[in-house]
GUZA-391345 format. One record per residue (C-alpha): residue number from 1; x, y, z. Coordinates in Angstrom, 2 decimals. Last residue first. Example, Ala and Ser with C-alpha at 12.3 -4.5 7.8 and 13.67 -1.06 7.14 Angstrom:
+-----+---------+---------+---------+
!   k !    east !   north !      up !
+-----+---------+---------+---------+
!   2 !   13.67 !   -1.06 !    7.14 !
!   1 !   12.30 !   -4.50 !    7.80 !
+-----+---------+---------+---------+
//
This chain:
+-----+---------+---------+---------+
!   k !    east !   north !      up !
+-----+---------+---------+---------+
! 482 !   27.36 !   -4.94 !   12.98 !
! 481 !   27.02 !   -4.14 !    9.26 !
! 480 !   26.00 !   -7.74 !    8.59 !
! 479 !   23.13 !   -7.37 !   11.07 !
! 478 !   21.81 !   -4.33 !    9.18 !
! 477 !   21.90 !   -6.22 !    5.87 !
! 476 !   20.18 !   -9.18 !    7.52 !
! 475 !   17.41 !   -6.94 !    8.83 !
! 474 !   16.88 !   -5.47 !    5.37 !
! 473 !   16.75 !   -8.99 !    3.88 !
! 472 !   14.06 !   -9.95 !    6.38 !
! 471 !   12.06 !   -6.92 !    5.31 !
! 470 !   12.60 !   -7.85 !    1.65 !
! 469 !   11.14 !  -11.29 !    2.42 !
! 468 !    7.62 !   -9.91 !    2.09 !
! 467 !    8.00 !   -9.64 !   -1.69 !
! 466 !    5.43 !   -7.83 !   -3.81 !
! 465 !    7.27 !   -4.50 !   -3.55 !
! 464 !   10.77 !   -2.99 !   -3.63 !
! 463 !   13.24 !   -0.78 !   -1.79 !
! 462 !   15.99 !   -1.40 !    0.78 !
! 461 !   17.35 !    2.08 !    1.53 !
! 460 !   20.89 !    2.18 !    2.99 !
! 459 !   21.70 !    5.54 !    4.62 !
! 458 !   25.41 !    6.30 !    4.94 !
! 457 !   26.80 !    8.23 !    7.92 !
! 456 !   29.64 !    5.81 !    8.60 !
! 455 !   30.51 !    3.83 !    5.48 !
! 454 !   28.82 !    1.18 !    3.36 !
! 453 !   30.79 !   -0.14 !    0.34 !
! 452 !   31.69 !   -3.69 !    1.32 !
! 451 !   28.48 !   -4.33 !    3.30 !
! 450 !   26.41 !   -3.15 !    0.33 !
! 449 !   28.31 !   -5.55 !   -1.95 !
! 448 !   27.61 !   -8.47 !    0.38 !
! 447 !   23.91 !   -7.58 !    0.44 !
! 446 !   23.90 !   -7.42 !   -3.36 !
! 445 !   25.40 !  -10.91 !   -3.30 !
! 444 !   22.37 !  -12.02 !   -1.31 !
! 443 !   20.04 !  -10.44 !   -3.86 !
! 442 !   21.68 !  -12.33 !   -6.71 !
! 441 !   21.67 !  -10.67 !  -10.14 !
! 440 !   24.18 !   -7.87 !   -9.33 !
! 439 !   23.39 !   -4.81 !  -11.46 !
! 438 !   25.34 !   -1.73 !  -10.44 !
! 437 !   24.11 !    1.84 !  -10.78 !
! 436 !   25.56 !    5.37 !  -10.84 !
! 435 !   23.42 !    8.15 !  -12.31 !
! 434 !   23.86 !   10.30 !  -15.42 !
! 433 !   20.82 !    9.31 !  -17.49 !
! 432 !   22.83 !    6.68 !  -19.35 !
! 431 !   23.96 !    5.17 !  -16.07 !
! 430 !   20.33 !    4.86 !  -14.95 !
! 429 !   19.35 !    3.39 !  -18.33 !
! 428 !   22.17 !    0.83 !  -18.12 !
! 427 !   21.09 !   -0.21 !  -14.63 !
! 426 !   17.50 !   -0.61 !  -15.81 !
! 425 !   18.64 !   -2.77 !  -18.74 !
! 424 !   20.59 !   -5.05 !  -16.41 !
! 423 !   17.57 !   -5.14 !  -14.10 !
! 422 !   15.36 !   -6.81 !  -16.66 !
! 421 !   13.55 !   -6.17 !  -19.93 !
! 420 !   13.03 !   -9.19 !  -22.23 !
! 419 !   11.65 !  -11.29 !  -19.40 !
! 418 !    8.12 !  -11.62 !  -20.80 !
! 417 !    6.12 !  -13.63 !  -18.29 !
! 416 !    4.85 !  -17.16 !  -17.73 !
! 415 !    4.53 !  -18.39 !  -14.18 !
! 414 !    6.97 !  -18.56 !  -11.29 !
! 413 !    7.87 !  -16.57 !   -8.20 !
! 412 !    9.80 !  -13.74 !   -9.83 !
! 411 !   11.12 !  -10.60 !   -8.11 !
! 410 !   13.25 !   -8.60 !  -10.52 !
! 409 !   17.02 !   -9.25 !  -10.59 !
! 408 !   19.19 !   -7.34 !   -8.13 !
! 407 !   19.96 !   -3.64 !   -8.42 !
! 406 !   22.38 !   -1.50 !   -6.39 !
! 405 !   22.04 !    2.28 !   -6.81 !
! 404 !   24.79 !    4.58 !   -5.54 !
! 403 !   25.11 !    8.09 !   -4.12 !
! 402 !   28.32 !   10.10 !   -4.53 !
! 401 !   27.03 !   12.07 !   -7.54 !
! 400 !   23.76 !   12.95 !   -5.75 !
! 399 !   20.53 !   11.02 !   -6.22 !
! 398 !   17.16 !   12.47 !   -7.27 !
! 397 !   17.66 !   12.97 !  -11.00 !
! 396 !   19.44 !    9.71 !  -11.86 !
! 395 !   17.18 !    7.54 !   -9.72 !
! 394 !   14.08 !    9.28 !  -11.11 !
! 393 !   15.26 !    8.97 !  -14.72 !
! 392 !   15.87 !    5.26 !  -14.28 !
! 391 !   12.39 !    4.80 !  -12.85 !
! 390 !   10.89 !    6.59 !  -15.87 !
! 389 !   12.87 !    4.30 !  -18.18 !
! 388 !   11.69 !    1.21 !  -16.32 !
! 387 !    7.99 !    2.10 !  -16.26 !
! 386 !    6.17 !   -0.47 !  -18.40 !
! 385 !    9.05 !   -2.90 !  -19.02 !
! 384 !    9.90 !   -2.82 !  -15.34 !
! 383 !    6.23 !   -3.34 !  -14.45 !
! 382 !    6.18 !   -6.49 !  -16.61 !
! 381 !    9.45 !   -7.93 !  -15.32 !
! 380 !    8.30 !   -7.84 !  -11.72 !
! 379 !    8.57 !   -5.89 !   -8.48 !
! 378 !   12.00 !   -4.46 !   -9.27 !
! 377 !   14.45 !   -5.04 !   -6.38 !
! 376 !   16.18 !   -1.76 !   -5.55 !
! 375 !   19.06 !   -1.10 !   -3.17 !
! 374 !   19.63 !    2.63 !   -2.78 !
! 373 !   22.90 !    3.54 !   -1.10 !
! 372 !   22.45 !    7.17 !   -0.05 !
! 371 !   25.29 !    9.32 !    1.28 !
! 370 !   24.59 !   11.43 !    4.33 !
! 369 !   23.04 !   14.76 !    5.22 !
! 368 !   19.26 !   15.40 !    5.20 !
! 367 !   16.77 !   16.34 !    2.46 !
! 366 !   18.35 !   13.65 !    0.26 !
! 365 !   16.65 !   10.87 !    2.22 !
! 364 !   13.17 !   12.37 !    1.95 !
! 363 !   13.81 !   13.10 !   -1.72 !
! 362 !   14.84 !    9.50 !   -2.29 !
! 361 !   11.68 !    8.14 !   -0.68 !
! 360 !    9.35 !   10.48 !   -2.55 !
! 359 !   11.09 !    9.77 !   -5.89 !
! 358 !   10.80 !    6.03 !   -5.35 !
! 357 !    7.07 !    6.36 !   -4.64 !
! 356 !    6.45 !    8.48 !   -7.75 !
! 355 !    8.57 !    6.34 !  -10.09 !
! 354 !    7.06 !    3.02 !   -8.95 !
! 353 !    8.60 !    0.61 !   -6.44 !
! 352 !    9.10 !    2.32 !   -3.09 !
! 351 !    7.92 !   -0.06 !   -0.33 !
! 350 !   10.71 !    0.90 !    2.06 !
! 349 !   12.96 !   -0.70 !    4.67 !
! 348 !   15.59 !    1.74 !    5.95 !
! 347 !   19.09 !    0.83 !    7.15 !
! 346 !   21.23 !    3.43 !    8.95 !
! 345 !   25.04 !    3.14 !    8.88 !
! 344 !   26.87 !    4.55 !   11.92 !
! 343 !   29.51 !    1.88 !   12.53 !
! 342 !   27.54 !    0.54 !   15.49 !
! 341 !   24.71 !   -0.12 !   12.98 !
! 340 !   21.58 !    2.02 !   12.80 !
! 339 !   18.13 !    0.49 !   12.80 !
! 338 !   15.24 !   -0.87 !   10.73 !
! 337 !   13.89 !    2.59 !    9.94 !
! 336 !   10.58 !    2.04 !    8.11 !
! 335 !   10.29 !    4.51 !    5.26 !
! 334 !    6.98 !    2.76 !    4.50 !
! 333 !    7.86 !   -0.91 !    4.95 !
! 332 !    5.66 !   -1.28 !    8.05 !
! 331 !    3.29 !    1.60 !    8.52 !
! 330 !    3.40 !    4.74 !   10.64 !
! 329 !    3.05 !    5.42 !   14.36 !
! 328 !    0.17 !    7.93 !   14.31 !
! 327 !    0.11 !    9.48 !   17.80 !
! 326 !    0.17 !   13.13 !   16.74 !
! 325 !   -2.19 !   12.14 !   13.92 !
! 324 !   -5.15 !   12.14 !   16.30 !
! 323 !   -4.67 !   15.84 !   17.06 !
! 322 !   -5.07 !   16.81 !   13.39 !
! 321 !   -8.31 !   14.83 !   13.05 !
! 320 !   -9.72 !   16.29 !   16.27 !
! 319 !   -8.91 !   19.84 !   15.18 !
! 318 !  -10.52 !   19.33 !   11.76 !
! 317 !  -13.80 !   18.06 !   13.24 !
! 316 !  -14.74 !   14.51 !   12.12 !
! 315 !  -17.83 !   14.25 !    9.89 !
! 314 !  -16.88 !   11.92 !    7.05 !
! 313 !  -15.64 !   14.81 !    4.88 !
! 312 !  -13.49 !   15.82 !    7.85 !
! 311 !  -12.00 !   12.31 !    7.93 !
! 310 !  -11.11 !   12.48 !    4.24 !
! 309 !   -9.65 !   15.97 !    4.62 !
! 308 !   -7.52 !   14.92 !    7.60 !
! 307 !   -6.33 !   11.81 !    5.77 !
! 306 !   -5.40 !   13.83 !    2.69 !
! 305 !   -3.65 !   16.46 !    4.81 !
! 304 !   -1.62 !   13.71 !    6.46 !
! 303 !   -0.65 !   12.25 !    3.09 !
! 302 !    0.59 !   15.69 !    1.99 !
! 301 !    2.77 !   15.83 !    5.11 !
! 300 !    3.83 !   12.29 !    4.28 !
! 299 !    4.92 !   13.37 !    0.80 !
! 298 !    6.98 !   16.15 !    2.38 !
! 297 !    9.06 !   13.60 !    4.21 !
! 296 !    9.34 !   12.24 !    7.71 !
! 295 !    7.02 !   10.14 !    9.91 !
! 294 !    6.29 !   10.92 !   13.57 !
! 293 !    3.99 !   13.75 !   12.53 !
! 292 !    3.16 !   16.78 !   14.69 !
! 291 !    0.35 !   19.10 !   13.58 !
! 290 !   -0.57 !   22.36 !   15.29 !
! 289 !   -4.09 !   23.56 !   14.39 !
! 288 !   -5.24 !   26.81 !   12.79 !
! 287 !   -8.89 !   27.86 !   12.26 !
! 286 !   -9.49 !   30.32 !    9.41 !
! 285 !  -13.19 !   29.42 !    9.09 !
! 284 !  -13.45 !   27.55 !    5.80 !
! 283 !   -9.71 !   27.91 !    5.26 !
! 282 !   -8.96 !   25.19 !    7.79 !
! 281 !   -5.27 !   25.71 !    8.44 !
! 280 !   -2.77 !   23.06 !    9.50 !
! 279 !    0.38 !   24.22 !   11.26 !
! 278 !    3.48 !   22.13 !   10.66 !
! 277 !    5.70 !   19.54 !   12.32 !
! 276 !    8.11 !   16.83 !   11.21 !
! 275 !    9.57 !   13.49 !   12.20 !
! 274 !   12.41 !   11.05 !   11.38 !
! 273 !   15.09 !   13.12 !    9.61 !
! 272 !   13.56 !   16.46 !   10.60 !
! 271 !   11.28 !   19.02 !    8.92 !
! 270 !    9.67 !   22.08 !   10.53 !
! 269 !    6.89 !   23.48 !    8.34 !
! 268 !    5.21 !   26.71 !    9.50 !
! 267 !    6.48 !   29.03 !    6.76 !
! 266 !    3.15 !   29.15 !    4.94 !
! 265 !    0.23 !   27.84 !    7.06 !
! 264 !   -0.60 !   24.41 !    5.65 !
! 263 !   -3.84 !   23.48 !    3.91 !
! 262 !   -7.42 !   22.19 !    4.10 !
! 261 !   -9.61 !   24.28 !    1.78 !
! 260 !   -6.95 !   24.44 !   -0.91 !
! 259 !   -6.93 !   27.93 !   -2.45 !
! 258 !   -3.32 !   28.60 !   -1.58 !
! 257 !   -2.12 !   25.45 !   -3.36 !
! 256 !    1.26 !   24.74 !   -1.79 !
! 255 !    0.53 !   22.19 !    0.94 !
! 254 !   -2.75 !   20.86 !   -0.39 !
! 253 !   -6.34 !   19.85 !    0.38 !
! 252 !   -9.57 !   20.19 !   -1.56 !
! 251 !  -13.11 !   19.29 !   -0.51 !
! 250 !  -15.48 !   18.36 !   -3.32 !
! 249 !  -19.14 !   17.63 !   -4.00 !
! 248 !  -20.51 !   15.64 !   -6.96 !
! 247 !  -16.98 !   15.12 !   -8.24 !
! 246 !  -16.19 !   14.88 !  -11.97 !
! 245 !  -15.36 !   18.62 !  -12.15 !
! 244 !  -12.41 !   17.95 !   -9.75 !
! 243 !  -10.56 !   15.79 !  -12.30 !
! 242 !   -8.08 !   18.54 !  -13.18 !
! 241 !   -7.11 !   18.68 !   -9.50 !
! 240 !   -5.86 !   15.10 !   -9.62 !
! 239 !   -3.72 !   15.72 !  -12.72 !
! 238 !   -2.35 !   18.98 !  -11.33 !
! 237 !   -1.38 !   17.44 !   -7.96 !
! 236 !   -1.18 !   20.21 !   -5.36 !
! 235 !   -4.99 !   20.40 !   -5.12 !
! 234 !   -5.14 !   16.87 !   -3.71 !
! 233 !   -8.85 !   16.00 !   -3.82 !
! 232 !  -11.32 !   15.02 !   -1.08 !
! 231 !  -14.49 !   13.88 !   -2.85 !
! 230 !  -17.94 !   13.75 !   -1.27 !
! 229 !  -20.66 !   11.31 !   -2.33 !
! 228 !  -18.48 !    9.11 !   -4.45 !
! 227 !  -19.17 !    7.57 !   -7.87 !
! 226 !  -18.12 !   10.71 !   -9.77 !
! 225 !  -14.75 !   10.76 !   -8.00 !
! 224 !  -14.03 !    7.14 !   -8.95 !
! 223 !  -15.21 !    7.79 !  -12.52 !
! 222 !  -12.58 !   10.52 !  -12.85 !
! 221 !  -10.02 !    8.21 !  -11.26 !
! 220 !  -10.62 !    5.46 !  -13.81 !
! 219 !  -10.72 !    7.76 !  -16.82 !
! 218 !   -7.64 !    9.73 !  -15.82 !
! 217 !   -5.81 !    6.49 !  -15.15 !
! 216 !   -6.57 !    5.11 !  -18.60 !
! 215 !   -5.31 !    8.29 !  -20.23 !
! 214 !   -2.18 !    8.24 !  -18.05 !
! 213 !   -1.33 !    4.73 !  -19.18 !
! 212 !   -1.61 !    1.90 !  -16.67 !
! 211 !    0.60 !    0.13 !  -14.11 !
! 210 !    2.25 !    3.25 !  -12.68 !
! 209 !    2.39 !    6.74 !  -14.13 !
! 208 !    0.91 !    9.43 !  -11.88 !
! 207 !   -2.53 !   10.52 !  -10.69 !
! 206 !   -2.43 !   11.77 !   -7.12 !
! 205 !   -4.11 !   11.55 !   -3.72 !
! 204 !   -7.82 !   11.17 !   -4.48 !
! 203 !  -10.00 !   10.58 !   -1.40 !
! 202 !  -13.56 !    9.44 !   -2.14 !
! 201 !  -16.08 !    9.73 !    0.73 !
! 200 !  -19.45 !    7.94 !    0.74 !
! 199 !  -17.82 !    5.37 !   -1.46 !
! 198 !  -19.40 !    3.39 !   -4.30 !
! 197 !  -16.64 !    0.93 !   -5.23 !
! 196 !  -16.52 !   -1.42 !   -8.24 !
! 195 !  -14.73 !    1.08 !  -10.50 !
! 194 !  -11.57 !    0.80 !   -8.38 !
! 193 !  -11.25 !   -2.74 !   -9.77 !
! 192 !   -9.36 !   -1.48 !  -12.83 !
! 191 !   -6.45 !   -3.85 !  -12.18 !
! 190 !   -3.94 !   -1.13 !  -11.29 !
! 189 !   -6.58 !    1.24 !   -9.93 !
! 188 !   -6.76 !   -0.26 !   -6.49 !
! 187 !   -8.89 !    0.93 !   -3.60 !
! 186 !   -7.59 !    1.65 !   -0.09 !
! 185 !  -10.20 !    0.99 !    2.54 !
! 184 !  -11.95 !    2.68 !    5.46 !
! 183 !  -15.28 !    1.21 !    6.63 !
! 182 !  -17.29 !    3.08 !    9.29 !
! 181 !  -20.48 !    1.56 !   10.72 !
! 180 !  -18.97 !    0.42 !   14.00 !
! 179 !  -18.02 !   -3.09 !   15.10 !
! 178 !  -14.45 !   -2.95 !   13.82 !
! 177 !  -12.46 !   -5.55 !   11.93 !
! 176 !   -8.98 !   -4.11 !   11.58 !
! 175 !   -6.69 !   -5.08 !    8.74 !
! 174 !   -2.98 !   -4.88 !    7.91 !
! 173 !   -2.18 !   -5.81 !   11.50 !
! 172 !    0.33 !   -8.62 !   10.95 !
! 171 !    1.76 !   -8.88 !   14.48 !
! 170 !   -1.67 !   -9.32 !   16.15 !
! 169 !   -1.14 !  -11.41 !   19.32 !
! 168 !    1.76 !   -9.29 !   20.55 !
! 167 !   -0.04 !   -6.18 !   19.31 !
! 166 !    0.06 !   -4.15 !   16.08 !
! 165 !   -2.82 !   -1.71 !   15.63 !
! 164 !   -0.80 !    1.50 !   15.69 !
! 163 !    1.88 !   -0.12 !   13.54 !
! 162 !   -0.42 !   -0.54 !   10.55 !
! 161 !    0.84 !   -3.48 !    8.48 !
! 160 !    0.40 !   -2.79 !    4.78 !
! 159 !   -2.23 !   -3.33 !    2.09 !
! 158 !   -5.05 !   -1.92 !    4.17 !
! 157 !   -8.68 !   -2.68 !    4.97 !
! 156 !   -9.93 !   -0.85 !    8.04 !
! 155 !  -13.18 !   -1.53 !    9.92 !
! 154 !  -13.90 !    1.41 !   12.17 !
! 153 !  -14.67 !    1.64 !   15.92 !
! 152 !  -16.18 !    5.16 !   15.47 !
! 151 !  -14.55 !    6.60 !   18.59 !
! 150 !  -12.83 !    9.58 !   16.98 !
! 149 !   -9.48 !    7.96 !   17.83 !
! 148 !  -10.50 !    5.05 !   15.59 !
! 147 !  -11.56 !    7.40 !   12.79 !
! 146 !   -8.22 !    9.21 !   12.99 !
! 145 !   -6.34 !    5.88 !   13.00 !
! 144 !   -8.26 !    4.66 !    9.97 !
! 143 !   -7.50 !    7.87 !    8.12 !
! 142 !   -3.78 !    7.59 !    8.89 !
! 141 !   -3.61 !    3.91 !    7.93 !
! 140 !   -5.57 !    4.51 !    4.72 !
! 139 !   -3.33 !    7.51 !    4.01 !
! 138 !   -0.23 !    5.34 !    4.39 !
! 137 !   -1.66 !    2.53 !    2.27 !
! 136 !   -2.80 !    4.82 !   -0.53 !
! 135 !    0.40 !    6.87 !   -0.84 !
! 134 !    0.97 !    6.55 !   -4.57 !
! 133 !   -1.20 !    5.84 !   -7.64 !
! 132 !   -4.33 !    7.33 !   -6.14 !
! 131 !   -7.39 !    6.17 !   -4.22 !
! 130 !   -8.48 !    6.02 !   -0.57 !
! 129 !  -12.12 !    5.01 !   -0.11 !
! 128 !  -14.12 !    6.13 !    2.94 !
! 127 !  -17.42 !    4.34 !    3.64 !
! 126 !  -20.04 !    5.29 !    6.23 !
! 125 !  -23.16 !    3.09 !    6.42 !
! 124 !  -21.17 !    0.08 !    5.12 !
! 123 !  -22.80 !   -1.95 !    2.34 !
! 122 !  -20.46 !   -0.60 !   -0.34 !
! 121 !  -17.45 !   -1.83 !    1.61 !
! 120 !  -18.66 !   -5.40 !    2.04 !
! 119 !  -19.55 !   -5.82 !   -1.63 !
! 118 !  -16.39 !   -3.91 !   -2.59 !
! 117 !  -14.23 !   -6.37 !   -0.65 !
! 116 !  -15.79 !   -9.40 !   -2.32 !
! 115 !  -15.47 !   -8.00 !   -5.83 !
! 114 !  -11.98 !   -6.67 !   -5.12 !
! 113 !  -10.67 !  -10.01 !   -3.85 !
! 112 !  -12.08 !  -11.76 !   -6.90 !
! 111 !  -15.13 !  -13.94 !   -6.49 !
! 110 !  -15.92 !  -17.52 !   -7.48 !
! 109 !  -19.05 !  -19.50 !   -6.62 !
! 108 !  -18.27 !  -23.19 !   -6.48 !
! 107 !  -19.49 !  -25.58 !   -9.19 !
! 106 !  -17.78 !  -28.68 !   -7.77 !
! 105 !  -15.60 !  -29.42 !  -10.81 !
! 104 !  -14.83 !  -25.74 !  -11.36 !
! 103 !  -13.79 !  -25.40 !   -7.72 !
! 102 !  -11.39 !  -28.33 !   -8.23 !
! 101 !   -9.81 !  -26.73 !  -11.30 !
! 100 !   -9.54 !  -23.38 !   -9.56 !
!  99 !   -7.90 !  -24.89 !   -6.50 !
!  98 !   -5.51 !  -26.96 !   -8.62 !
!  97 !   -4.30 !  -24.00 !  -10.76 !
!  96 !   -4.99 !  -25.10 !  -14.36 !
!  95 !   -7.89 !  -22.66 !  -14.67 !
!  94 !   -5.35 !  -19.84 !  -14.70 !
!  93 !   -5.21 !  -17.11 !  -12.06 !
!  92 !   -5.66 !  -13.68 !  -13.66 !
!  91 !   -9.13 !  -13.16 !  -12.17 !
!  90 !   -7.47 !  -13.27 !   -8.78 !
!  89 !   -8.96 !  -15.75 !   -6.36 !
!  88 !  -11.59 !  -16.01 !   -3.64 !
!  87 !  -13.33 !  -19.38 !   -4.03 !
!  86 !  -16.69 !  -19.37 !   -2.24 !
!  85 !  -17.34 !  -22.74 !   -0.57 !
!  84 !  -20.81 !  -24.25 !   -0.75 !
!  83 !  -19.80 !  -26.56 !   -3.60 !
!  82 !  -17.70 !  -28.43 !   -1.06 !
!  81 !  -14.19 !  -29.83 !   -0.65 !
!  80 !  -11.75 !  -27.22 !   -1.93 !
!  79 !   -8.78 !  -27.45 !    0.48 !
!  78 !   -7.29 !  -30.46 !   -1.33 !
!  77 !   -6.71 !  -28.45 !   -4.50 !
!  76 !   -2.92 !  -28.70 !   -4.49 !
!  75 !   -1.84 !  -25.36 !   -3.07 !
!  74 !   -1.01 !  -26.93 !    0.29 !
!  73 !   -3.72 !  -26.22 !    2.87 !
!  72 !   -4.31 !  -23.61 !    5.55 !
!  71 !   -7.18 !  -23.39 !    8.04 !
!  70 !   -7.91 !  -19.92 !    9.44 !
!  69 !   -8.74 !  -19.88 !   13.15 !
!  68 !   -6.67 !  -16.79 !   13.90 !
!  67 !   -3.82 !  -18.98 !   15.20 !
!  66 !   -3.62 !  -20.43 !   11.68 !
!  65 !   -3.01 !  -16.98 !   10.26 !
!  64 !   -0.12 !  -16.58 !   12.72 !
!  63 !    1.59 !  -19.71 !   11.42 !
!  62 !    1.20 !  -18.35 !    7.90 !
!  61 !    2.96 !  -15.12 !    8.80 !
!  60 !    5.72 !  -16.90 !   10.73 !
!  59 !    6.46 !  -19.13 !    7.72 !
!  58 !    7.57 !  -16.13 !    5.63 !
!  57 !    8.74 !  -18.26 !    2.65 !
!  56 !    8.75 !  -22.07 !    2.85 !
!  55 !    7.96 !  -22.73 !   -0.82 !
!  54 !    4.56 !  -24.23 !    0.06 !
!  53 !    3.83 !  -21.09 !    2.06 !
!  52 !    4.86 !  -18.96 !   -0.94 !
!  51 !    2.45 !  -20.88 !   -3.15 !
!  50 !   -0.45 !  -19.95 !   -0.90 !
!  49 !   -3.50 !  -21.80 !    0.33 !
!  48 !   -6.71 !  -20.87 !    2.07 !
!  47 !   -9.42 !  -21.43 !    4.64 !
!  46 !  -12.03 !  -19.15 !    6.20 !
!  45 !  -15.30 !  -20.03 !    7.93 !
!  44 !  -17.01 !  -16.67 !    8.34 !
!  43 !  -17.76 !  -15.16 !   11.74 !
!  42 !  -17.17 !  -11.47 !   11.18 !
!  41 !  -13.60 !  -11.75 !   12.50 !
!  40 !  -12.94 !  -14.44 !    9.88 !
!  39 !  -14.21 !  -12.14 !    7.14 !
!  38 !  -11.96 !   -9.29 !    8.31 !
!  37 !   -8.95 !  -11.64 !    8.55 !
!  36 !   -9.48 !  -12.97 !    5.02 !
!  35 !   -9.69 !   -9.38 !    3.75 !
!  34 !   -6.43 !   -8.52 !    5.52 !
!  33 !   -4.62 !  -11.54 !    4.02 !
!  32 !   -5.86 !  -11.20 !    0.44 !
!  31 !   -4.58 !   -7.73 !   -0.39 !
!  30 !   -1.01 !   -8.12 !    0.87 !
!  29 !   -0.90 !  -11.70 !   -0.36 !
!  28 !   -0.72 !  -14.56 !    2.14 !
!  27 !   -4.10 !  -15.99 !    1.14 !
!  26 !   -3.00 !  -16.81 !   -2.40 !
!  25 !   -6.13 !  -18.83 !   -3.21 !
!  24 !   -8.58 !  -17.84 !   -0.47 !
!  23 !  -11.33 !  -20.34 !    0.39 !
!  22 !  -14.54 !  -18.97 !    1.88 !
!  21 !  -17.23 !  -20.78 !    3.88 !
!  20 !  -20.30 !  -19.07 !    5.35 !
!  19 !  -20.88 !  -19.41 !    9.10 !
!  18 !  -21.34 !  -15.71 !    9.75 !
!  17 !  -21.39 !  -13.84 !    6.48 !
!  16 !  -25.18 !  -13.50 !    6.49 !
!  15 !  -25.20 !  -11.84 !    9.93 !
!  14 !  -22.31 !   -9.48 !    9.01 !
!  13 !  -23.85 !   -7.74 !    6.04 !
!  12 !  -22.94 !   -7.66 !    2.35 !
!  11 !  -22.33 !  -11.34 !    1.75 !
!  10 !  -25.94 !  -12.50 !    1.39 !
!   9 !  -26.45 !   -9.92 !   -1.36 !
!   8 !  -24.28 !  -11.97 !   -3.77 !
!   7 !  -22.96 !   -9.43 !   -6.26 !
!   6 !  -19.69 !  -10.83 !   -7.64 !
!   5 !  -19.18 !  -10.19 !  -11.31 !
!   4 !  -19.62 !  -13.52 !  -13.13 !
!   3 !  -17.16 !  -16.32 !  -12.29 !
!   2 !  -19.59 !  -19.13 !  -11.43 !
!   1 !  -17.88 !  -22.51 !  -11.34 !
+-----+---------+---------+---------+
//
């Protein structure tokens, strides 16, 4: 099987994709599913397998994929039947996985998700890449919505369901396959694949600790800006702004930075629990535009400026970009309010999993009255070992004395991993930093504990990543409070 960097020119335009066969190993993943849907919409023959499907998790998602004309198989190698198939799989997947072993036997071409996506993205006439350690999915959704409202019929590749594009027959709208020449995509630094992209517009949101060291991140994001035609850079983030010299051309945005070219009129911000408003200023000509956002939190105001700047760099007038965001509906699992119980407890489903994302969520909650019960499921043992102490500091700093953190064990779906640092250690670090945390290994028992302690006016935030069943858990928690 060929596993060299993916550069097949026959896969960079729609006519050559039509009729070509792809097999996705792990097709239900947040990065795999939207790419599979884009290829299927462009006429490719798409099949796949997923361990979570075999385990019976999120069956509705896999049933929907089948309605899209995607054939699903058990993860036992039976779906790989021809040397003409392209195996799409993570580089980290071992050769012992049945699909990989079978593809090796047949001599199939192999591509990672990022290699295949970047080939499509780089071929687009207008390409907008959203990079940064936090906020990528939200800004991708916002930018995609602006470009859609601008009439460009964009293709959008996201890692989260975009509510604006959800329909009865498209419940998992994390991708949109447009017919225009615009391609909007988030790009990932965690595996280094960001270096594969050659965007017309590079949007850099922030540079903060996540999966890699700060030195590694500075190198990756600096190269990302250098590879782009125009860079939109967050002037409020010191690390991002420091990388500005790497850009060929730059457009800055920011709430606080007075020199940012796309900014906010001082004193114009009106913040509420579920929405906010502000006046956007284009400092090129002094134009001012009223912005209304149906998502809360200062981080989302920054995200909106990023999307506006990215769209402007792609040719959309500032006023049109601002107006489009009035109807932006948000993303699933991004401060997604599940509901409020009859007893007055609000449950929120949120993707917060690294220090920056968790801090943004907690600050949004703490900006308004009510105790916070933060349930947190770490998204793996490795990430917890990498950033556990920083996470503990965030929980301790951002929560009030009456707030509580409830931790279950990290998400784990099999494979070999170092389990030396777990949720018990995270709870101890939170307590040591002055916060209040409980470690309860079972997630279901955490739900029981939340029911016992929740009171009228509380906000329960269900936080974590890499596990679609967290949304179902959030709904069960709300139902239990009824």
